[in-house]
C-alpha positions as CSV (number, residue, x, y, z in Angstrom):
1,M,22.0,5.0,18.0
2,T,21.1,3.9,14.8
3,A,18.1,5.1,12.7
4,T,16.1,2.3,13.3
5,T,16.6,2.0,17.0
6,G,15.7,5.7,17.3
7,A,12.7,5.0,15.3
8,T,11.9,2.4,17.6
9,T,12.4,4.5,20.9
10,S,10.3,7.2,19.4
11,A,7.5,5.0,18.5
12,R,7.4,3.6,21.9
13,A,7.6,7.2,23.3
14,A,4.5,8.0,21.2
15,V,2.4,5.2,22.4
16,S,3.3,5.5,26.0
17,A,3.2,9.4,26.6
18,R,0.9,10.3,23.7
19,V,3.6,13.0,22.6
20,S,2.9,15.6,20.3
21,A,4.1,15.8,16.6
22,R,6.5,18.5,18.0
23,E,7.8,16.8,20.7
24,L,8.4,13.7,18.7
25,A,10.0,15.6,16.0
26,A,12.4,17.1,18.6
27,A,13.5,13.7,19.7
28,T,14.3,12.7,16.4
29,P,17.8,11.0,16.3
30,A,20.5,12.9,14.2
31,D,21.2,9.7,11.9
32,R,17.5,9.3,10.9
33,D,16.9,9.2,7.3
34,R,14.1,11.6,7.2
35,Y,13.9,11.4,3.4
36,V,12.5,8.1,3.7
37,D,9.6,9.2,5.8
38,L,8.7,12.0,3.4
39,L,8.6,9.5,0.6
40,R,6.3,7.3,2.7
41,V,3.8,10.1,3.1
42,A,4.2,11.8,-0.3
43,S,3.6,8.7,-1.9
44,L,0.5,8.0,-0.3
45,G,-0.8,11.4,-0.4
46,T,-0.3,11.5,-4.3
47,V,-2.3,8.3,-4.5
48,V,-5.3,9.9,-2.5
49,L,-4.8,13.1,-4.6
50,G,-4.9,10.9,-7.8
51,H,-7.9,8.9,-6.9
52,W,-9.8,12.2,-6.0
53,L,-9.0,13.8,-9.5
54,M,-9.6,10.7,-11.6
55,A,-12.9,9.9,-10.2
56,A,-15.7,10.6,-12.5
57,V,-19.0,10.2,-11.2
58,T,-22.2,10.6,-13.3
59,T,-25.8,9.6,-13.4
60,G,-27.3,8.0,-16.3
61,A,-30.8,8.4,-17.9
62,D,-32.1,5.6,-15.8
63,G,-30.9,7.4,-12.6
64,Q,-28.1,4.7,-12.0
65,V,-25.1,6.0,-10.6
66,E,-21.6,5.3,-12.3
67,V,-18.1,6.1,-11.2
68,G,-16.0,6.4,-14.1
69,N,-12.3,7.4,-14.8
70,L,-11.3,11.0,-15.9
71,L,-8.4,9.4,-17.8
72,A,-10.6,7.3,-20.2
73,V,-12.8,10.4,-21.0
74,E,-9.6,12.4,-21.7
75,P,-6.8,10.0,-22.8
76,K,-4.6,12.7,-23.4
77,L,-4.2,12.8,-19.4
78,Q,-2.8,9.5,-19.1
79,V,0.4,10.8,-19.3
80,L,0.0,12.2,-15.7
81,T,-0.1,8.7,-14.5
82,W,3.7,8.6,-15.2
83,A,3.9,10.9,-12.0
84,L,0.9,10.4,-10.3
85,Q,1.5,6.3,-10.2
86,I,4.0,6.7,-7.5
87,M,3.3,3.2,-5.5
88,P,6.4,2.0,-6.7
89,V,8.4,4.6,-4.6
90,F,6.2,3.5,-1.4
91,F,7.5,-0.1,-1.9
92,F,11.0,1.0,-2.5
93,V,10.5,2.8,0.9
94,G,9.1,-0.4,2.2
95,G,12.5,-2.4,1.2
96,F,14.6,0.0,2.7
97,S,12.8,0.2,6.1
98,H,12.1,-3.9,6.2
99,A,15.7,-4.4,5.7
100,L,16.8,-2.2,8.8
101,S,14.2,-3.7,11.0
102,Y,14.9,-7.3,10.2
103,R,18.9,-6.6,10.8
104,S,18.1,-4.7,14.0
105,L,15.9,-7.9,15.3
106,S,18.4,-10.3,14.1
107,R,20.9,-8.8,16.4
108,R,18.5,-9.1,19.4
109,F,17.6,-12.8,18.7
110,P,20.9,-14.7,18.9
111,D,19.4,-17.9,18.2
112,G,17.6,-16.7,15.2
113,G,14.5,-18.7,16.1
114,S,11.9,-15.7,17.0
115,V,13.1,-13.3,14.5
116,Y,10.5,-14.0,11.9
117,P,7.5,-14.0,14.1
118,A,8.5,-10.8,15.9
119,F,9.7,-8.9,12.5
120,L,6.1,-9.8,11.0
121,R,4.1,-8.3,14.0
122,A,6.5,-5.2,14.1
123,R,6.1,-4.4,10.5
124,L,2.5,-5.3,10.1
125,Q,1.2,-3.7,13.2
126,R,0.4,-0.2,12.1
127,L,-0.6,-1.6,8.8
128,L,-3.3,-4.2,10.1
129,R,-4.5,-2.6,12.8
130,P,-6.2,0.4,11.0
131,T,-7.0,-2.3,8.1
132,M,-8.8,-4.5,10.4
133,V,-10.9,-1.3,11.8
134,F,-11.5,-0.5,8.3
135,I,-13.0,-3.7,7.5
136,G,-14.9,-4.0,10.5
137,V,-16.7,-0.8,10.3
138,W,-17.6,-1.3,6.6
139,G,-18.7,-5.0,7.1
140,A,-21.0,-4.0,9.9
141,A,-22.2,-1.2,7.7
142,A,-23.0,-3.5,4.9
143,A,-24.6,-5.9,7.3
144,L,-26.9,-3.3,8.8
145,L,-27.9,-2.0,5.2
146,H,-28.5,-5.5,4.2
147,L,-30.9,-6.1,7.2
148,A,-32.6,-2.7,6.7
149,G,-33.1,-3.6,3.0
150,V,-31.4,-0.5,1.9
151,G,-29.5,-0.2,-1.2
152,G,-29.4,0.8,-4.6
153,G,-27.5,4.1,-6.4
154,L,-24.3,5.3,-4.9
155,L,-24.5,3.1,-1.8
156,D,-23.9,-0.1,-4.0
157,V,-21.2,1.7,-5.8
158,A,-19.5,2.6,-2.6
159,L,-19.7,-0.8,-0.9
160,R,-17.9,-2.2,-4.1
161,L,-15.2,0.5,-4.6
162,V,-14.1,1.3,-1.0
163,A,-12.4,-2.0,-0.7
164,Q,-10.5,-1.8,-3.8
165,P,-7.2,0.1,-2.1
166,L,-6.9,-3.1,-0.4
167,W,-5.1,-4.8,-3.2
168,F,-2.2,-2.3,-1.9
169,I,-2.3,-3.9,1.5
170,G,-2.1,-7.5,0.2
171,I,1.0,-6.7,-2.2
172,Y,2.7,-5.1,0.8
173,L,2.0,-8.1,3.0
174,A,3.8,-10.2,0.5
175,M,6.8,-7.9,0.6
176,V,7.1,-8.2,4.2
177,A,6.6,-12.0,4.1
178,F,9.3,-12.4,1.7
179,T,12.0,-9.9,3.3
180,P,14.2,-12.5,5.0
181,P,14.8,-14.7,1.9
182,L,15.3,-12.1,-0.6
183,L,17.3,-10.1,1.9
184,K,19.6,-13.1,2.1
185,L,19.8,-13.2,-1.4
186,H,20.6,-9.4,-1.6
187,E,23.3,-10.0,1.0
188,R,24.9,-12.7,-1.2
189,F,24.6,-11.5,-4.8
190,G,23.7,-7.6,-4.5
191,W,22.7,-6.2,-7.6
192,G,22.5,-9.8,-9.0
193,A,19.5,-10.6,-6.9
194,F,17.8,-7.2,-8.2
195,G,18.8,-8.4,-11.9
196,A,17.3,-11.7,-11.6
197,L,14.1,-10.3,-10.7
198,I,14.1,-8.1,-13.6
199,A,15.1,-10.9,-16.0
200,A,12.2,-13.0,-14.7
201,A,9.8,-9.9,-14.9
202,A,11.0,-9.7,-18.5
203,L,10.7,-13.4,-19.4
204,V,7.2,-13.3,-18.2
205,D,6.0,-10.6,-20.4
206,V,7.9,-12.4,-23.4
207,L,5.9,-15.6,-22.6
208,R,2.7,-13.7,-22.1
209,F,2.7,-11.4,-25.2
210,A,5.2,-13.4,-27.9
211,L,4.1,-17.0,-27.0
212,D,0.6,-16.5,-25.5
213,V,1.4,-18.5,-22.4
214,P,-1.8,-18.4,-20.3
215,F,-1.8,-17.1,-16.9
216,V,1.8,-16.5,-16.8
217,E,1.2,-12.9,-16.4
218,F,0.2,-13.2,-12.9
219,L,4.0,-14.0,-11.8
220,N,4.5,-10.6,-12.4
221,F,2.6,-9.5,-9.4
222,A,5.5,-11.0,-7.3
223,F,8.4,-10.3,-9.9
224,V,7.6,-6.8,-10.8
225,W,6.8,-5.4,-7.2
226,L,9.7,-7.5,-5.4
227,A,12.2,-5.9,-8.1
228,I,11.1,-2.5,-6.8
229,H,11.4,-3.6,-3.2
230,Q,14.8,-5.1,-3.6
231,L,16.0,-1.6,-4.7
232,G,15.2,-0.7,-1.1
233,F,17.6,-3.2,0.2
234,L,20.2,-1.5,-2.2
235,R,19.6,1.8,-0.9
236,A,19.8,0.7,2.7
237,D,23.5,-0.4,1.9
238,G,24.3,2.8,0.2
239,R,24.7,1.2,-3.0
240,L,22.4,3.5,-5.3
241,T,25.0,5.9,-6.0
242,R,24.2,6.7,-9.4
243,P,20.2,7.1,-9.4
244,Y,20.4,9.2,-12.6
245,L,21.6,6.3,-14.5
246,L,18.6,4.0,-12.7
247,A,16.0,7.1,-13.8
248,G,17.3,7.6,-17.5
249,A,17.2,3.6,-18.3
250,G,13.7,3.3,-16.8
251,L,12.1,6.4,-18.3
252,A,13.9,5.3,-21.6
253,G,12.8,1.7,-21.2
254,A,9.1,2.6,-20.3
255,A,8.9,5.1,-23.2
256,L,10.3,2.5,-25.7
257,L,7.8,-0.4,-24.8
258,V,4.8,1.9,-24.7
259,A,5.7,3.5,-28.2
260,Y,6.6,0.1,-29.7
261,G,5.2,-2.7,-27.7
262,P,1.8,-3.9,-26.5
263,Y,1.7,-1.8,-23.5
264,P,-0.9,1.3,-23.0
265,L,0.2,4.8,-22.1
266,S,-1.5,4.9,-18.7
267,M,0.3,3.5,-15.7
268,V,-3.0,2.7,-14.3
269,G,-5.9,0.5,-15.1
270,M,-8.4,1.9,-17.4
271,P,-12.1,0.7,-18.1
272,G,-12.3,-1.7,-20.9
273,E,-8.6,-2.0,-21.6
274,K,-7.2,-5.4,-23.3
275,V,-3.8,-4.8,-21.5
276,S,-3.3,-3.1,-18.2
277,N,0.0,-2.1,-16.8
278,M,-1.2,-2.5,-13.4
279,A,-3.5,-5.6,-13.3
280,P,-1.1,-7.7,-13.5
281,P,1.9,-5.5,-13.3
282,T,3.9,-5.3,-16.7
283,F,7.7,-4.9,-17.5
284,A,6.8,-1.4,-18.5
285,L,5.3,-0.5,-15.3
286,L,8.7,-2.0,-13.7
287,C,10.6,0.3,-16.0
288,H,8.4,3.1,-14.7
289,G,8.9,2.3,-11.2
290,L,12.8,2.2,-11.9
291,W,12.5,5.8,-13.3
292,L,10.6,7.0,-10.5
293,V,13.0,5.5,-7.7
294,G,16.1,6.9,-9.6
295,A,14.2,10.4,-9.8
296,V,13.6,10.6,-6.2
297,E,16.8,9.3,-5.2
298,W,18.5,11.8,-7.7
299,V,16.9,14.9,-5.5
300,R,17.7,13.4,-2.2
301,R,20.3,15.7,-0.8
302,P,18.9,19.0,-1.5
303,V,15.4,17.6,-0.1
304,A,17.0,16.5,2.9
305,R,18.6,19.7,3.9
306,W,14.9,21.2,3.4
307,L,13.8,18.6,5.9
308,E,16.2,19.7,8.5
309,R,13.9,22.8,9.0
310,P,11.8,22.2,12.3
311,K,8.5,23.2,10.8
312,V,8.7,21.1,7.7
313,W,9.9,18.0,9.8
314,R,7.1,18.4,12.2
315,T,4.7,18.5,9.3
316,V,6.0,15.2,7.9
317,V,6.2,13.6,11.4
318,A,2.7,14.4,12.0
319,A,1.6,13.3,8.6
320,N,3.2,9.9,9.0
321,G,1.2,9.2,12.3
322,I,-2.0,9.2,10.1
323,S,-1.0,8.3,6.6
324,M,-2.2,4.9,6.4
325,T,-5.6,5.7,8.1
326,A,-6.0,8.6,5.5
327,F,-5.3,6.0,2.6
328,L,-7.8,3.7,3.9
329,W,-10.8,6.2,4.1
330,H,-10.0,8.7,1.3
331,L,-12.3,6.8,-1.2
332,S,-15.1,6.5,1.7
333,A,-14.7,10.4,2.0
334,M,-15.0,10.9,-1.9
335,L,-17.8,9.1,-2.3
336,G,-19.5,10.6,0.8
337,V,-19.2,14.0,-0.7
338,Y,-20.7,12.7,-3.9
339,G,-23.5,11.1,-1.9
340,V,-24.1,14.8,-0.3
341,L,-24.1,16.3,-3.7
342,L,-26.7,13.8,-4.9
343,A,-28.8,14.0,-2.0
344,L,-29.0,17.8,-2.5
345,D,-29.8,17.4,-6.2
346,V,-27.0,19.0,-7.2
347,D,-26.1,18.4,-10.9
348,L,-22.9,16.5,-11.6
349,P,-21.4,17.8,-14.7
350,T,-20.2,15.5,-17.6
351,P,-16.6,14.6,-16.8
352,A,-13.7,16.9,-18.3
353,T,-16.1,19.7,-19.3
354,G,-15.6,23.3,-18.1
355,S,-18.2,23.2,-15.4
356,W,-16.7,19.7,-14.0
357,W,-13.1,21.3,-13.8
358,V,-14.5,24.3,-11.9
359,Q,-16.3,21.9,-9.5
360,L,-13.1,19.8,-8.9
361,P,-11.4,21.8,-6.5
362,L,-14.6,22.1,-4.3
363,R,-15.1,18.5,-4.5
364,I,-11.4,17.7,-3.6
365,G,-11.5,20.1,-0.7
366,A,-14.8,18.7,0.8
367,A,-13.2,15.3,0.3
368,A,-10.1,16.5,2.2
369,V,-12.4,17.8,5.1
370,L,-14.3,14.6,5.5
371,T,-11.1,12.6,5.4
372,A,-9.5,14.7,8.2
373,V,-13.0,14.0,10.2
374,L,-12.5,10.1,9.5
375,V,-8.9,10.3,10.2
376,A,-9.6,12.1,13.6
377,A,-12.1,9.3,14.7
378,F,-9.8,6.3,13.7
379,R,-6.0,7.4,13.8
380,R,-5.7,6.0,17.4
381,F,-5.8,2.6,15.8
382,E,-2.6,3.4,13.7
383,R,-0.5,3.7,16.6
384,P,1.6,0.7,17.6
385,S,0.5,-1.4,20.5
386,A,1.5,0.0,24.0
387,R,1.6,-3.7,25.2
388,P,5.4,-4.3,26.1
389,S,7.1,-7.1,24.7
390,G,9.0,-9.5,26.9
391,P,9.8,-13.3,27.7
392,S,6.7,-15.3,26.6
393,R,4.6,-16.7,29.6
394,Q,2.5,-18.6,27.2
395,S,2.5,-22.3,28.3
396,G,4.2,-24.7,26.2
397,F,5.6,-21.8,23.8
398,R,9.2,-22.9,24.0
399,R,8.1,-26.2,22.8
400,W,6.5,-25.0,19.8
401,R,8.7,-22.1,19.0
402,T,10.2,-24.0,16.1
403,Y,7.1,-24.0,14.3
404,S,6.3,-20.3,15.1
405,G,8.1,-19.0,11.8
406,P,6.1,-21.3,9.6
407,A,3.0,-20.6,11.6
408,A,3.4,-16.7,11.4
409,A,4.3,-16.9,7.6
410,F,0.9,-18.9,7.4
411,G,-0.8,-16.0,9.2
412,A,0.7,-13.6,6.7
413,V,-0.4,-15.5,3.7
414,L,-4.0,-15.8,5.1
415,C,-3.9,-12.1,5.3
416,L,-2.5,-11.5,2.1
417,F,-5.4,-13.7,0.3
418,G,-8.1,-12.4,2.6
419,V,-7.5,-8.6,1.8
420,L,-6.8,-9.2,-2.0
421,G,-10.0,-11.5,-2.3
422,L,-11.9,-8.5,-0.5
423,S,-10.5,-5.7,-2.7
424,M,-11.9,-7.7,-5.6
425,V,-15.3,-8.6,-4.5
426,G,-16.0,-5.6,-2.1
427,F,-18.5,-5.4,0.8
428,G,-21.5,-5.4,-1.2
429,G,-21.0,-9.2,-1.8
430,L,-21.3,-10.2,1.8
431,F,-24.9,-11.6,1.8
432,E,-25.1,-12.1,-2.2
433,G,-22.8,-15.0,-2.8
434,R,-20.6,-12.9,-5.2
435,T,-17.3,-14.3,-5.7
436,A,-13.9,-13.1,-7.4
437,L,-11.5,-15.6,-8.9
438,L,-8.0,-15.3,-6.9
439,I,-5.4,-17.4,-8.3
440,A,-7.8,-20.2,-9.7
441,V,-9.8,-20.2,-6.5
442,Q,-13.1,-18.5,-6.1
443,V,-13.4,-16.2,-3.0
444,S,-16.6,-14.7,-1.4
445,A,-16.8,-11.6,0.5
446,P,-17.3,-13.7,3.9
447,V,-14.3,-16.0,3.3
448,A,-12.0,-13.1,2.5
449,V,-12.9,-11.3,5.7
450,G,-12.7,-14.6,7.7
451,M,-9.3,-15.4,6.1
452,T,-8.1,-11.7,6.9
453,L,-9.2,-11.9,10.7
454,A,-7.6,-15.4,11.1
455,G,-4.6,-14.5,9.7
456,W,-4.0,-11.0,11.6
457,A,-4.8,-13.0,15.1
458,L,-2.1,-15.8,14.2
459,V,0.7,-13.2,13.4
460,E,-0.5,-11.1,16.5
461,L,-0.3,-14.4,18.9
462,I,2.7,-15.7,17.7
463,G,4.6,-12.2,17.5
464,R,3.7,-11.6,21.2
465,G,5.1,-14.8,22.0
466,T,8.7,-13.4,21.2
467,R,10.9,-11.8,23.6
468,S,11.3,-8.5,22.0
469,S,9.6,-6.3,19.4
470,A,10.8,-3.9,16.8
């Protein structure tokens, strides 16, 4: 049994029998790559902890609530982002998993016609189901608050901020959608395909910073993240044999670019920055991603031996089952804690002062408890659907199966632009006509929600029409 097949069997068992983490861990196939599961959980957990650490909520003299960034208050701490900005590791793990999943499905569909829709639905189900619930709950809350005429203060801030992590969902959607063509390039050119993406990202920054070409920087949303994703393909084929070289080259490149180039020290966006390494991504962020991937691969063997311990592996299995739900709701929990503090008239210390640091562990602990409550309420939506896949009984499906691939891709694109647009405009703009510029198009919150729902429905509909599921 392969690692992919074993994972699929375990997932279906978890859905049908609601087995415990202990039982699921005990049923893990011997050849499963447990280290990849740890990296997935650890990367999301690090992002959550980083957000809780960096949030600096204050109230002004006029009583207005503002959410700042600790790293902007204490610039010396920005070097921490070289460890805390760990999203490249999650995208690297995604590339590894997507390669195995797509190849497994390709073996199940001899004609190849239904592979892509089935692949999209299989890979996006655990991502989009909890995301749709998150959007639905916050959208309903925003509507009720608007009808009740309630607003102002931290509530307005929350309606704007809680949607921001959805940018990650959008980028991940793009990676899933582009997996088949990029996997073919990888299988044909190997390191050459990865090198081409590296060169393209470097060229974009040359055009941006040296020649002032307008709008070209947005291309690096694709080139930078897809290059990291491509490393996952190389990992799946066992071709990352010298990770220390990758780590060293990436770290040296990032350090030199920050020291002598137009790039800031922080690997996350800072308020008021003229240049951000994150939005859009820069070549410095790509080098940062290379060093992180090289570093985690460098320590893979000793950590993999540690994961063979039953208690450790059960913890990882349990965390994997709730990681996306926790990621989606962690900002809601953090802002909820601040809301309670404000309601109780607790003084919020000035960020980075002694009293602020003393209060920090208590705020993080309270946010963790509230996140656990939210996870308990919504975790069931992260489980894959229990509905079995079989031969389609939809009338006329075979006649339009030729178009199922493009239609599924269109659904993924709708979801991609929908969640990206919502991450930019937030839930506070649902009834105010607020818009955000998304690739030369003004997108409002209602339009973004509509695109997301329509795209998800299309991916689900077409995916269920296939004869198998990953």
